[in-house]
All heavy atoms as a GROMACS GRO file, in nm:
protein
  551
    1MET      N    1   0.081  -0.119   0.001
    1MET     CA    2   0.003   0.001   0.000
    1MET      C    3   0.089   0.122   0.001
    1MET      O    4   0.189   0.135   0.079
    1MET     CB    5  -0.089  -0.004   0.123
    1MET     CG    6  -0.179   0.113   0.132
    1MET     SD    7  -0.296   0.087   0.272
    1MET     CE    8  -0.416   0.200   0.232
    2ASP      N    9   0.054   0.221  -0.083
    2ASP     CA   10   0.142   0.338  -0.099
    2ASP      C   11   0.096   0.455  -0.009
    2ASP      O   12   0.141   0.566  -0.024
    2ASP     CB   13   0.153   0.385  -0.245
    2ASP     CG   14   0.024   0.435  -0.301
    2ASP    OD1   15  -0.079   0.433  -0.234
    2ASP    OD2   16   0.023   0.478  -0.414
    3GLY      N   17  -0.008   0.434   0.074
    3GLY     CA   18  -0.055   0.543   0.160
    3GLY      C   19  -0.155   0.631   0.102
    3GLY      O   20  -0.188   0.737   0.150
    4THR      N   21  -0.216   0.585  -0.015
    4THR     CA   22  -0.318   0.661  -0.083
    4THR      C   23  -0.450   0.592  -0.080
    4THR      O   24  -0.455   0.470  -0.122
    4THR     CB   25  -0.279   0.693  -0.228
    4THR    OG1   26  -0.161   0.762  -0.230
    4THR    CG2   27  -0.386   0.778  -0.296
    5LEU      N   28  -0.561   0.653  -0.026
    5LEU     CA   29  -0.689   0.590  -0.034
    5LEU      C   30  -0.750   0.612  -0.172
    5LEU      O   31  -0.739   0.723  -0.231
    5LEU     CB   32  -0.781   0.653   0.070
    5LEU     CG   33  -0.749   0.634   0.215
    5LEU    CD1   34  -0.846   0.711   0.307
    5LEU    CD2   35  -0.746   0.487   0.243
    6VAL      N   36  -0.816   0.506  -0.225
    6VAL     CA   37  -0.883   0.523  -0.353
    6VAL      C   38  -1.025   0.477  -0.338
    6VAL      O   39  -1.056   0.387  -0.269
    6VAL     CB   40  -0.807   0.437  -0.462
    6VAL    CG1   41  -0.676   0.488  -0.487
    6VAL    CG2   42  -0.805   0.298  -0.424
    7PRO      N   43  -1.119   0.546  -0.409
    7PRO     CA   44  -1.255   0.507  -0.408
    7PRO      C   45  -1.270   0.376  -0.480
    7PRO      O   46  -1.212   0.365  -0.590
    7PRO     CB   47  -1.338   0.621  -0.466
    7PRO     CG   48  -1.234   0.714  -0.525
    7PRO     CD   49  -1.099   0.669  -0.479
    8ASP      N   50  -1.346   0.283  -0.430
    8ASP     CA   51  -1.371   0.154  -0.498
    8ASP      C   52  -1.520   0.146  -0.524
    8ASP      O   53  -1.586   0.069  -0.446
    8ASP     CB   54  -1.318   0.042  -0.407
    8ASP     CG   55  -1.333  -0.100  -0.477
    8ASP    OD1   56  -1.360  -0.101  -0.595
    8ASP    OD2   57  -1.319  -0.196  -0.408
    9THR      N   58  -1.567   0.214  -0.616
    9THR     CA   59  -1.710   0.223  -0.636
    9THR      C   60  -1.776   0.092  -0.678
    9THR      O   61  -1.894   0.073  -0.655
    9THR     CB   62  -1.755   0.327  -0.745
    9THR    OG1   63  -1.677   0.298  -0.864
    9THR    CG2   64  -1.706   0.468  -0.698
   10ARG      N   65  -1.691   0.003  -0.737
   10ARG     CA   66  -1.742  -0.130  -0.780
   10ARG      C   67  -1.726  -0.233  -0.674
   10ARG      O   68  -1.772  -0.353  -0.693
   10ARG     CB   69  -1.674  -0.170  -0.915
   10ARG     CG   70  -1.712  -0.076  -1.032
   10ARG     CD   71  -1.643  -0.118  -1.156
   10ARG     NE   72  -1.683  -0.249  -1.192
   10ARG     CZ   73  -1.600  -0.338  -1.245
   10ARG    NH1   74  -1.478  -0.306  -1.269
   10ARG    NH2   75  -1.644  -0.462  -1.281
   11ARG      N   76  -1.659  -0.199  -0.563
   11ARG     CA   77  -1.630  -0.290  -0.453
   11ARG      C   78  -1.558  -0.420  -0.501
   11ARG      O   79  -1.596  -0.529  -0.470
   11ARG     CB   80  -1.759  -0.329  -0.381
   11ARG     CG   81  -1.820  -0.206  -0.314
   11ARG     CD   82  -1.942  -0.240  -0.240
   11ARG     NE   83  -2.052  -0.152  -0.293
   11ARG     CZ   84  -2.172  -0.188  -0.303
   11ARG    NH1   85  -2.218  -0.301  -0.264
   11ARG    NH2   86  -2.262  -0.093  -0.345
   12ARG      N   87  -1.457  -0.401  -0.581
   12ARG     CA   88  -1.387  -0.516  -0.638
   12ARG      C   89  -1.233  -0.515  -0.606
   12ARG      O   90  -1.167  -0.616  -0.638
   12ARG     CB   91  -1.396  -0.512  -0.798
   12ARG     CG   92  -1.538  -0.522  -0.843
   12ARG     CD   93  -1.588  -0.664  -0.824
   12ARG     NE   94  -1.725  -0.685  -0.885
   12ARG     CZ   95  -1.836  -0.689  -0.815
   12ARG    NH1   96  -1.837  -0.674  -0.685
   12ARG    NH2   97  -1.950  -0.703  -0.878
   13LEU      N   98  -1.179  -0.412  -0.548
   13LEU     CA   99  -1.040  -0.406  -0.520
   13LEU      C  100  -1.000  -0.506  -0.409
   13LEU      O  101  -1.080  -0.522  -0.314
   13LEU     CB  102  -0.993  -0.265  -0.484
   13LEU     CG  103  -1.006  -0.158  -0.596
   13LEU    CD1  104  -0.968  -0.024  -0.540
   13LEU    CD2  105  -0.916  -0.201  -0.716
   14PRO      N  106  -0.889  -0.564  -0.410
   14PRO     CA  107  -0.848  -0.658  -0.309
   14PRO      C  108  -0.809  -0.583  -0.184
   14PRO      O  109  -0.767  -0.468  -0.190
   14PRO     CB  110  -0.734  -0.732  -0.370
   14PRO     CG  111  -0.670  -0.632  -0.467
   14PRO     CD  112  -0.790  -0.554  -0.528
   15GLY      N  113  -0.808  -0.657  -0.073
   15GLY     CA  114  -0.766  -0.603   0.049
   15GLY      C  115  -0.879  -0.539   0.137
   15GLY      O  116  -0.997  -0.554   0.102
   16ARG      N  117  -0.838  -0.479   0.246
   16ARG     CA  118  -0.934  -0.418   0.336
   16ARG      C  119  -0.999  -0.294   0.282
   16ARG      O  120  -0.942  -0.225   0.196
   16ARG     CB  121  -0.872  -0.384   0.467
   16ARG     CG  122  -0.828  -0.504   0.548
   16ARG     CD  123  -0.786  -0.470   0.688
   16ARG     NE  124  -0.894  -0.412   0.768
   16ARG     CZ  125  -0.987  -0.488   0.831
   16ARG    NH1  126  -0.980  -0.619   0.821
   16ARG    NH2  127  -1.077  -0.425   0.897
   17GLY      N  128  -1.113  -0.261   0.322
   17GLY     CA  129  -1.179  -0.144   0.278
   17GLY      C  130  -1.247  -0.071   0.393
   17GLY      O  131  -1.251  -0.127   0.508
   18ALA      N  132  -1.293   0.049   0.372
   18ALA     CA  133  -1.360   0.126   0.475
   18ALA      C  134  -1.483   0.193   0.404
   18ALA      O  135  -1.469   0.247   0.304
   18ALA     CB  136  -1.269   0.230   0.535
   19TRP      N  137  -1.597   0.176   0.479
   19TRP     CA  138  -1.715   0.243   0.420
   19TRP      C  139  -1.720   0.390   0.461
   19TRP      O  140  -1.675   0.429   0.572
   19TRP     CB  141  -1.841   0.174   0.477
   19TRP     CG  142  -1.865   0.042   0.427
   19TRP    CD1  143  -1.839  -0.076   0.473
   19TRP    CD2  144  -1.934   0.018   0.303
   19TRP    NE1  145  -1.879  -0.178   0.387
   19TRP    CE2  146  -1.938  -0.121   0.283
   19TRP    CE3  147  -1.997   0.101   0.203
   19TRP    CZ2  148  -1.997  -0.187   0.172
   19TRP    CZ3  149  -2.054   0.035   0.091
   19TRP    CH2  150  -2.053  -0.102   0.079
   20LEU      N  151  -1.765   0.472   0.372
   20LEU     CA  152  -1.779   0.612   0.391
   20LEU      C  153  -1.907   0.667   0.324
   20LEU      O  154  -1.933   0.632   0.207
   20LEU     CB  155  -1.656   0.691   0.334
   20LEU     CG  156  -1.645   0.831   0.352
   20LEU    CD1  157  -1.621   0.873   0.503
   20LEU    CD2  158  -1.537   0.892   0.264
   21HIS      N  159  -1.989   0.742   0.394
   21HIS     CA  160  -2.103   0.808   0.328
   21HIS      C  161  -2.055   0.903   0.217
   21HIS      O  162  -1.948   0.950   0.223
   21HIS     CB  163  -2.182   0.890   0.432
   21HIS     CG  164  -2.238   0.814   0.538
   21HIS    ND1  165  -2.193   0.818   0.667
   21HIS    CD2  166  -2.342   0.723   0.541
   21HIS    CE1  167  -2.267   0.737   0.748
   21HIS    NE2  168  -2.359   0.675   0.664
   22LEU      N  169  -2.140   0.920   0.121
   22LEU     CA  170  -2.111   1.006   0.012
   22LEU      C  171  -2.130   1.153   0.048
   22LEU      O  172  -2.212   1.227  -0.002
   22LEU     CB  173  -2.194   0.972  -0.118
   22LEU     CG  174  -2.166   0.840  -0.179
   22LEU    CD1  175  -2.263   0.808  -0.291
   22LEU    CD2  176  -2.021   0.847  -0.245
   23ASP      N  177  -2.046   1.199   0.145
   23ASP     CA  178  -2.070   1.327   0.208
   23ASP      C  179  -1.927   1.377   0.252
   23ASP      O  180  -1.858   1.309   0.322
   23ASP     CB  181  -2.157   1.313   0.329
   23ASP     CG  182  -2.188   1.442   0.399
   23ASP    OD1  183  -2.109   1.536   0.394
   23ASP    OD2  184  -2.296   1.449   0.456
   24LEU      N  185  -1.894   1.497   0.206
   24LEU     CA  186  -1.760   1.551   0.235
   24LEU      C  187  -1.749   1.577   0.390
   24LEU      O  188  -1.634   1.561   0.445
   24LEU     CB  189  -1.740   1.686   0.170
   24LEU     CG  190  -1.710   1.676   0.022
   24LEU    CD1  191  -1.716   1.807  -0.048
   24LEU    CD2  192  -1.567   1.616   0.012
   25ASP      N  193  -1.855   1.602   0.461
   25ASP     CA  194  -1.849   1.622   0.604
   25ASP      C  195  -1.814   1.493   0.673
   25ASP      O  196  -1.732   1.488   0.774
   25ASP     CB  197  -1.980   1.671   0.663
   25ASP     CG  198  -2.007   1.816   0.628
   25ASP    OD1  199  -1.903   1.892   0.603
   25ASP    OD2  200  -2.124   1.859   0.623
   26CYS      N  201  -1.859   1.381   0.619
   26CYS     CA  202  -1.823   1.249   0.675
   26CYS      C  203  -1.675   1.223   0.657
   26CYS      O  204  -1.604   1.170   0.746
   26CYS     CB  205  -1.904   1.143   0.605
   26CYS     SG  206  -1.886   0.983   0.676
   27LEU      N  207  -1.620   1.260   0.548
   27LEU     CA  208  -1.478   1.244   0.516
   27LEU      C  209  -1.398   1.330   0.615
   27LEU      O  210  -1.297   1.287   0.673
   27LEU     CB  211  -1.442   1.284   0.368
   27LEU     CG  212  -1.298   1.283   0.335
   27LEU    CD1  213  -1.241   1.144   0.349
   27LEU    CD2  214  -1.274   1.335   0.192
   28THR      N  215  -1.440   1.453   0.630
   28THR     CA  216  -1.370   1.543   0.717
   28THR      C  217  -1.364   1.490   0.859
   28THR      O  218  -1.266   1.497   0.929
   28THR     CB  219  -1.438   1.684   0.716
   28THR    OG1  220  -1.429   1.734   0.582
   28THR    CG2  221  -1.368   1.777   0.818
   29ASN      N  222  -1.481   1.442   0.908
   29ASN     CA  223  -1.486   1.376   1.045
   29ASN      C  224  -1.400   1.253   1.056
   29ASN      O  225  -1.335   1.240   1.155
   29ASN     CB  226  -1.631   1.342   1.080
   29ASN     CG  227  -1.715   1.464   1.103
   29ASN    OD1  228  -1.663   1.572   1.135
   29ASN    ND2  229  -1.847   1.453   1.081
   30ALA      N  230  -1.397   1.169   0.955
   30ALA     CA  231  -1.311   1.053   0.952
   30ALA      C  232  -1.165   1.094   0.960
   30ALA      O  233  -1.086   1.026   1.033
   30ALA     CB  234  -1.346   0.970   0.829
   31GLU      N  235  -1.126   1.194   0.884
   31GLU     CA  236  -0.989   1.240   0.887
   31GLU      C  237  -0.952   1.289   1.030
   31GLU      O  238  -0.846   1.262   1.090
   31GLU     CB  239  -0.967   1.354   0.790
   31GLU     CG  240  -0.963   1.307   0.644
   31GLU     CD  241  -0.944   1.432   0.555
   31GLU    OE1  242  -1.036   1.502   0.534
   31GLU    OE2  243  -0.827   1.449   0.507
   32ARG      N  244  -1.045   1.376   1.084
   32ARG     CA  245  -1.017   1.434   1.213
   32ARG      C  246  -1.004   1.325   1.323
   32ARG      O  247  -0.916   1.338   1.414
   32ARG     CB  248  -1.130   1.533   1.250
   32ARG     CG  249  -1.117   1.606   1.384
   32ARG     CD  250  -1.231   1.705   1.408
   32ARG     NE  251  -1.355   1.653   1.381
   32ARG     CZ  252  -1.433   1.572   1.458
   32ARG    NH1  253  -1.388   1.527   1.571
   32ARG    NH2  254  -1.552   1.530   1.422
   33ARG      N  255  -1.078   1.224   1.315
   33ARG     CA  256  -1.079   1.111   1.408
   33ARG      C  257  -0.970   1.010   1.379
   33ARG      O  258  -0.962   0.914   1.452
   33ARG     CB  259  -1.218   1.045   1.418
   33ARG     CG  260  -1.324   1.137   1.471
   33ARG     CD  261  -1.468   1.066   1.470
   33ARG     NE  262  -1.460   0.920   1.469
   33ARG     CZ  263  -1.514   0.848   1.370
   33ARG    NH1  264  -1.578   0.906   1.268
   33ARG    NH2  265  -1.511   0.719   1.376
   34ARG      N  266  -0.902   1.026   1.271
   34ARG     CA  267  -0.799   0.930   1.221
   34ARG      C  268  -0.852   0.792   1.207
   34ARG      O  269  -0.801   0.691   1.249
   34ARG     CB  270  -0.680   0.924   1.315
   34ARG     CG  271  -0.611   1.063   1.324
   34ARG     CD  272  -0.494   1.058   1.421
   34ARG     NE  273  -0.429   1.188   1.428
   34ARG     CZ  274  -0.428   1.260   1.542
   34ARG    NH1  275  -0.485   1.216   1.650
   34ARG    NH2  276  -0.374   1.376   1.539
   35ALA      N  277  -0.982   0.786   1.148
   35ALA     CA  278  -1.052   0.662   1.139
   35ALA      C  279  -0.995   0.568   1.032
   35ALA      O  280  -1.001   0.444   1.047
   35ALA     CB  281  -1.203   0.692   1.108
   36PHE      N  282  -0.941   0.622   0.924
   36PHE     CA  283  -0.892   0.534   0.815
   36PHE      C  284  -0.776   0.444   0.854
   36PHE      O  285  -0.781   0.324   0.829
   36PHE     CB  286  -0.859   0.617   0.695
   36PHE     CG  287  -0.981   0.683   0.625
   36PHE    CD1  288  -0.995   0.810   0.617
   36PHE    CD2  289  -1.086   0.599   0.582
   36PHE    CE1  290  -1.102   0.882   0.565
   36PHE    CE2  291  -1.195   0.654   0.524
   36PHE     CZ  292  -1.199   0.798   0.513
   37PRO      N  293  -0.671   0.491   0.921
   37PRO     CA  294  -0.564   0.405   0.964
   37PRO      C  295  -0.614   0.290   1.048
   37PRO      O  296  -0.571   0.178   1.041
   37PRO     CB  297  -0.465   0.496   1.031
   37PRO     CG  298  -0.486   0.629   0.964
   37PRO     CD  299  -0.635   0.631   0.945
   38ARG      N  300  -0.708   0.330   1.141
   38ARG     CA  301  -0.758   0.221   1.229
   38ARG      C  302  -0.839   0.120   1.158
   38ARG      O  303  -0.823   0.000   1.174
   38ARG     CB  304  -0.842   0.292   1.340
   38ARG     CG  305  -0.776   0.343   1.460
   38ARG     CD  306  -0.862   0.375   1.572
   38ARG     NE  307  -0.998   0.423   1.539
   38ARG     CZ  308  -1.025   0.549   1.529
   38ARG    NH1  309  -0.935   0.648   1.540
   38ARG    NH2  310  -1.150   0.588   1.504
   39ALA      N  311  -0.931   0.170   1.067
   39ALA     CA  312  -1.015   0.076   0.991
   39ALA      C  313  -0.938  -0.015   0.895
   39ALA      O  314  -0.971  -0.127   0.883
   39ALA     CB  315  -1.122   0.155   0.912
   40LEU      N  316  -0.832   0.043   0.841
   40LEU     CA  317  -0.757  -0.034   0.743
   40LEU      C  318  -0.638  -0.101   0.805
   40LEU      O  319  -0.554  -0.170   0.732
   40LEU     CB  320  -0.709   0.062   0.631
   40LEU     CG  321  -0.821   0.130   0.558
   40LEU    CD1  322  -0.769   0.236   0.464
   40LEU    CD2  323  -0.910   0.028   0.487
   41ARG      N  324  -0.614  -0.084   0.933
   41ARG     CA  325  -0.506  -0.148   1.014
   41ARG      C  326  -0.368  -0.116   0.950
   41ARG      O  327  -0.291  -0.204   0.918
   41ARG     CB  328  -0.526  -0.297   1.016
   41ARG     CG  329  -0.651  -0.333   1.092
   41ARG     CD  330  -0.670  -0.481   1.093
   41ARG     NE  331  -0.802  -0.512   1.160
   41ARG     CZ  332  -0.852  -0.626   1.155
   41ARG    NH1  333  -0.797  -0.732   1.096
   41ARG    NH2  334  -0.971  -0.650   1.212
   42VAL      N  335  -0.349   0.018   0.927
   42VAL     CA  336  -0.217   0.061   0.879
   42VAL      C  337  -0.162   0.173   0.975
   42VAL      O  338  -0.242   0.230   1.047
   42VAL     CB  339  -0.223   0.121   0.731
   42VAL    CG1  340  -0.268   0.015   0.640
   42VAL    CG2  341  -0.308   0.241   0.728
   43GLN      N  342  -0.040   0.194   0.973
   43GLN     CA  343   0.030   0.296   1.058
   43GLN      C  344   0.047   0.416   0.975
   43GLN      O  345   0.077   0.414   0.859
   43GLN     CB  346   0.161   0.245   1.106
   43GLN     CG  347   0.147   0.120   1.190
   43GLN     CD  348   0.203   0.137   1.326
   43GLN    OE1  349   0.270   0.228   1.352
   43GLN    NE2  350   0.157   0.047   1.413
   44GLY      N  351   0.037   0.537   1.039
   44GLY     CA  352   0.060   0.659   0.976
   44GLY      C  353  -0.057   0.718   0.899
   44GLY      O  354  -0.158   0.654   0.879
   45PRO      N  355  -0.040   0.839   0.854
   45PRO     CA  356  -0.145   0.910   0.782
   45PRO      C  357  -0.164   0.851   0.642
   45PRO      O  358  -0.075   0.790   0.584
   45PRO     CB  359  -0.100   1.053   0.773
   45PRO     CG  360   0.051   1.040   0.778
   45PRO     CD  361   0.082   0.924   0.866
   46LEU      N  362  -0.284   0.872   0.589
   46LEU     CA  363  -0.317   0.827   0.449
   46LEU      C  364  -0.360   0.948   0.369
   46LEU      O  365  -0.430   1.033   0.421
   46LEU     CB  366  -0.426   0.722   0.462
   46LEU     CG  367  -0.391   0.594   0.533
   46LEU    CD1  368  -0.516   0.509   0.551
   46LEU    CD2  369  -0.288   0.513   0.449
   47ALA      N  370  -0.328   0.953   0.243
   47ALA     CA  371  -0.372   1.058   0.156
   47ALA      C  372  -0.507   1.038   0.108
   47ALA      O  373  -0.542   0.924   0.056
   47ALA     CB  374  -0.277   1.066   0.040
   48VAL      N  375  -0.595   1.134   0.127
   48VAL     CA  376  -0.736   1.115   0.089
   48VAL      C  377  -0.777   1.201  -0.030
   48VAL      O  378  -0.899   1.206  -0.054
   48VAL     CB  379  -0.826   1.148   0.213
   48VAL    CG1  380  -0.807   1.059   0.331
   48VAL    CG2  381  -0.816   1.296   0.252
   49ASP      N  382  -0.685   1.252  -0.102
   49ASP     CA  383  -0.710   1.343  -0.215
   49ASP      C  384  -0.811   1.275  -0.319
   49ASP      O  385  -0.902   1.344  -0.363
   49ASP     CB  386  -0.586   1.392  -0.285
   49ASP     CG  387  -0.501   1.468  -0.192
   49ASP    OD1  388  -0.551   1.528  -0.103
   49ASP    OD2  389  -0.374   1.467  -0.208
   50ARG      N  390  -0.778   1.154  -0.356
   50ARG     CA  391  -0.864   1.086  -0.455
   50ARG      C  392  -1.012   1.066  -0.408
   50ARG      O  393  -1.100   1.083  -0.479
   50ARG     CB  394  -0.800   0.957  -0.500
   50ARG     CG  395  -0.668   0.984  -0.580
   50ARG     CD  396  -0.592   0.858  -0.617
   50ARG     NE  397  -0.674   0.782  -0.717
   50ARG     CZ  398  -0.628   0.663  -0.765
   50ARG    NH1  399  -0.515   0.614  -0.719
   50ARG    NH2  400  -0.701   0.596  -0.850
   51VAL      N  401  -1.017   1.031  -0.279
   51VAL     CA  402  -1.151   1.011  -0.223
   51VAL      C  403  -1.226   1.152  -0.220
   51VAL      O  404  -1.345   1.160  -0.254
   51VAL     CB  405  -1.140   0.952  -0.085
   51VAL    CG1  406  -1.286   0.943  -0.018
   51VAL    CG2  407  -1.080   0.811  -0.092
   52ARG      N  408  -1.157   1.257  -0.179
   52ARG     CA  409  -1.218   1.387  -0.175
   52ARG      C  410  -1.264   1.428  -0.312
   52ARG      O  411  -1.375   1.484  -0.330
   52ARG     CB  412  -1.120   1.493  -0.112
   52ARG     CG  413  -1.181   1.633  -0.094
   52ARG     CD  414  -1.087   1.728  -0.034
   52ARG     NE  415  -1.017   1.675   0.089
   52ARG     CZ  416  -1.076   1.662   0.208
   52ARG    NH1  417  -1.202   1.699   0.221
   52ARG    NH2  418  -1.006   1.621   0.309
   53GLU      N  419  -1.178   1.401  -0.418
   53GLU     CA  420  -1.222   1.443  -0.553
   53GLU      C  421  -1.349   1.361  -0.593
   53GLU      O  422  -1.440   1.422  -0.652
   53GLU     CB  423  -1.110   1.413  -0.646
   53GLU     CG  424  -0.991   1.511  -0.635
   53GLU     CD  425  -0.873   1.466  -0.717
   53GLU    OE1  426  -0.890   1.372  -0.804
   53GLU    OE2  427  -0.765   1.525  -0.707
   54HIS      N  428  -1.355   1.240  -0.557
   54HIS     CA  429  -1.466   1.153  -0.587
   54HIS      C  430  -1.592   1.210  -0.519
   54HIS      O  431  -1.700   1.221  -0.592
   54HIS     CB  432  -1.442   1.011  -0.540
   54HIS     CG  433  -1.561   0.918  -0.567
   54HIS    ND1  434  -1.601   0.876  -0.691
   54HIS    CD2  435  -1.645   0.870  -0.477
   54HIS    CE1  436  -1.705   0.800  -0.677
   54HIS    NE2  437  -1.744   0.790  -0.548
   55LEU      N  438  -1.586   1.248  -0.399
   55LEU     CA  439  -1.700   1.299  -0.326
   55LEU      C  440  -1.738   1.435  -0.383
   55LEU      O  441  -1.861   1.463  -0.395
   55LEU     CB  442  -1.667   1.315  -0.179
   55LEU     CG  443  -1.645   1.180  -0.105
   55LEU    CD1  444  -1.617   1.203   0.048
   55LEU    CD2  445  -1.772   1.094  -0.108
   56GLU      N  446  -1.648   1.514  -0.423
   56GLU     CA  447  -1.681   1.648  -0.476
   56GLU      C  448  -1.748   1.627  -0.613
   56GLU      O  449  -1.852   1.697  -0.643
   56GLU     CB  450  -1.553   1.727  -0.491
   56GLU     CG  451  -1.496   1.776  -0.362
   56GLU     CD  452  -1.360   1.846  -0.378
   56GLU    OE1  453  -1.295   1.833  -0.480
   56GLU    OE2  454  -1.313   1.907  -0.275
   57GLN      N  455  -1.704   1.540  -0.693
   57GLN     CA  456  -1.768   1.510  -0.812
   57GLN      C  457  -1.908   1.457  -0.801
   57GLN      O  458  -1.998   1.492  -0.872
   57GLN     CB  459  -1.684   1.410  -0.906
   57GLN     CG  460  -1.563   1.465  -0.957
   57GLN     CD  461  -1.477   1.357  -1.022
   57GLN    OE1  462  -1.509   1.239  -1.027
   57GLN    NE2  463  -1.362   1.402  -1.079
   58HIS      N  464  -1.928   1.370  -0.697
   58HIS     CA  465  -2.058   1.312  -0.667
   58HIS      C  466  -2.154   1.421  -0.628
   58HIS      O  467  -2.272   1.430  -0.672
   58HIS     CB  468  -2.050   1.203  -0.553
   58HIS     CG  469  -2.180   1.142  -0.525
   58HIS    ND1  470  -2.260   1.202  -0.426
   58HIS    CD2  471  -2.247   1.042  -0.577
   58HIS    CE1  472  -2.370   1.124  -0.424
   58HIS    NE2  473  -2.362   1.028  -0.515
   59GLU      N  474  -2.101   1.514  -0.539
   59GLU     CA  475  -2.192   1.623  -0.488
   59GLU      C  476  -2.225   1.718  -0.610
   59GLU      O  477  -2.338   1.760  -0.617
   59GLU     CB  478  -2.130   1.699  -0.374
   59GLU     CG  479  -2.136   1.622  -0.241
   59GLU     CD  480  -2.092   1.713  -0.128
   59GLU    OE1  481  -2.048   1.828  -0.145
   59GLU    OE2  482  -2.103   1.663  -0.019
   60LYS      N  483  -2.130   1.741  -0.696
   60LYS     CA  484  -2.154   1.829  -0.812
   60LYS      C  485  -2.260   1.767  -0.903
   60LYS      O  486  -2.353   1.834  -0.951
   60LYS     CB  487  -2.025   1.855  -0.880
   60LYS     CG  488  -2.036   1.953  -0.999
   60LYS     CD  489  -1.907   1.981  -1.059
   60LYS     CE  490  -1.920   2.079  -1.176
   60LYS     NZ  491  -1.787   2.107  -1.236
   61ALA      N  492  -2.245   1.638  -0.932
   61ALA     CA  493  -2.336   1.560  -1.008
   61ALA      C  494  -2.485   1.561  -0.953
   61ALA      O  495  -2.585   1.559  -1.028
   61ALA     CB  496  -2.288   1.422  -1.045
   62ALA      N  497  -2.490   1.553  -0.824
   62ALA     CA  498  -2.617   1.553  -0.751
   62ALA      C  499  -2.676   1.686  -0.739
   62ALA      O  500  -2.798   1.704  -0.698
   62ALA     CB  501  -2.603   1.487  -0.608
   63GLY      N  502  -2.600   1.787  -0.773
   63GLY     CA  503  -2.654   1.924  -0.770
   63GLY      C  504  -2.649   1.991  -0.629
   63GLY      O  505  -2.716   2.090  -0.605
   64THR      N  506  -2.568   1.937  -0.544
   64THR     CA  507  -2.550   1.993  -0.408
   64THR      C  508  -2.405   2.025  -0.386
   64THR      O  509  -2.314   1.962  -0.445
   64THR     CB  510  -2.598   1.891  -0.297
   64THR    OG1  511  -2.512   1.777  -0.303
   64THR    CG2  512  -2.742   1.852  -0.320
   65SER      N  513  -2.386   2.124  -0.314
   65SER     CA  514  -2.249   2.149  -0.262
   65SER      C  515  -2.259   2.220  -0.127
   65SER      O  516  -2.367   2.251  -0.081
   65SER     CB  517  -2.180   2.251  -0.364
   65SER     OG  518  -2.249   2.381  -0.362
   66ARG      N  519  -2.151   2.230  -0.067
   66ARG     CA  520  -2.150   2.285   0.067
   66ARG      C  521  -2.213   2.419   0.076
   66ARG      O  522  -2.183   2.508  -0.010
   66ARG     CB  523  -2.010   2.287   0.126
   66ARG     CG  524  -1.942   2.158   0.135
   66ARG     CD  525  -1.808   2.166   0.184
   66ARG     NE  526  -1.800   2.058   0.281
   66ARG     CZ  527  -1.705   2.055   0.378
   66ARG    NH1  528  -1.617   2.148   0.381
   66ARG    NH2  529  -1.705   1.955   0.458
   67GLY      N  530  -2.298   2.444   0.172
   67GLY     CA  531  -2.360   2.571   0.188
   67GLY      C  532  -2.481   2.603   0.104
   67GLY      O  533  -2.540   2.710   0.115
   68GLU      N  534  -2.525   2.507   0.027
   68GLU     CA  535  -2.639   2.534  -0.060
   68GLU      C  536  -2.778   2.476   0.008
   68GLU      O  537  -2.876   2.487  -0.044
   68GLU     CB  538  -2.633   2.463  -0.192
   68GLU     CG  539  -2.537   2.530  -0.284
   68GLU     CD  540  -2.540   2.478  -0.428
   68GLU    OE1  541  -2.624   2.395  -0.452
   68GLU    OE2  542  -2.459   2.525  -0.500
   69GLU      N  543  -2.765   2.415   0.126
   69GLU     CA  544  -2.879   2.356   0.188
   69GLU      C  545  -2.973   2.453   0.246
   69GLU      O  546  -2.953   2.559   0.282
   69GLU     CB  547  -2.827   2.257   0.294
   69GLU     CG  548  -2.757   2.139   0.230
   69GLU     CD  549  -2.699   2.050   0.332
   69GLU    OE1  550  -2.749   2.049   0.449
   69GLU    OE2  551  -2.610   1.968   0.298
   0.00000   0.00000   0.00000
């Protein structure tokens, strides 16, 4: 593992995974709580850029973004 989280939308990648709501606030909370290293049983920080991009694209496609509620 290179320390980068990737979205697995088809649920087909090998290895451990971690569930995350399709919500940027959920990602922020998981980062703050350091939930990913615990869930994935790895040491040290993980890069979440690709997951953040995926969530931003999902929110854009759904027509919602932060602050529009």
